[in-house]
N, C-alpha and C positions, 0 to 999 in steps of 0.2 A: 827687551832682551834683542830681539831681532833686528832692531835698529844699531845696536852696540855692537852686535857680530857681523853687521854688514848683509845679514839675510834680506833684510827689508830696505827698500829705497824709500825716502822722503818724496822723491818726486813722483807725480801721478802715473807710474809704470802699470801694466796691466798685472804684475804682481800685487801691486797696492791697491788697487781697485780691487782685485779677487777678496784681500785681507779685508777690507771696509766692508764688502758687501757681505763676506761670512759673519762679521761683527754685528752686521744690521740685522743679519737673521737671528743670529745668538740673542740681541738686544730685544726682538719682539718676543721668541719664545720664553725668554727668562723673564719678562715682563709680565707674560699671559699667565705664566705658573704663580707668580708671585701675586697678582691681583686676583687669583682665584684661591689663592689661602688667604690673603688678606680680607676679601670678600667673605669668606666663612667664618673667620676669625671675629670681625665686626658684628657680624649676623649672631654668632654664638655667645657675644656677651652683649645680647639684648640690645642692640642699638636699631634703630630704623633701616629701613631700605636705603632710604635716601641718604643716611649716612655712608652707609657701606657703599653705594654709587659712588659718592665723593672721595672717599678715600681710595676705592680703587682706581677711579681716573686718574686722580693726582699720583698715586702709586706707580699706573703705567708711565705716566711722564717722565716722573722722577728716575725710574730705572731706565728707560728709553734713552734719555738723555744721557745719563751717567756713562752708559756703556759706549755710546757714540763719541761721547766726548773723550773718554778713556782711551779711544781708538785714534782719533782724529788729532788730540792735542800733542801727545809725542812726535806724531808726523810734523805737525806744524812747527812746533817748537825746532825739531832737527832741519827741518827745511829754513830755518830763520836764524841757523846756526848757533844756535841756543842748546844748553845740554838738554837731552829728553828726561835725564833723570829727575829733573824738576817736576815733570808733569804729576806725578803722584800725589805731591802735596798739594800741588794747583788744583788738583782736579777735586782733592777733600775740601777744599775750603769754599771752591766755585760750588762745589753741590752742596753744602751745607746750606749757603745763600740760597741758590735756585732752589731747594726742596721746599723751603719754607715760603718762597715767592711763589712757586706753581700750586702748592697747597693752597695759600691765601687768594688765588686767582681762580684756581678751578672749582673750590669747593661752593662759592656763590653762584658759580654758572651752573653747576649742578642743581644745587638748590633751588635756583631762578626756576631751571627749566623743568624741575619735576613737581614744583609748586602750581605750574598753570594748568 
């Protein structure tokens, strides 16, 4: 919305950097809250702690990536002279694919680390 109204400039201005920094902080806080909730849910359904750790690590990366991508993609599209309104559907598709890839990449790493 800020891009459409002219409140936000897609160029790397101080205001844009401030917005991106704020979103990074929000990403970390949101990811942490969801990781705690996800961990508790997995443990509550009698899964192992390794399962909970793997899902929580994946969840943290997925949520963080989603928020960062949701902040940067409209700015990048606008800077490339492409309508930033296309960002929302693009983010949905990219995050669907990335979510699966992140989970399939992170889970074996966590299981391997906890097995030793």
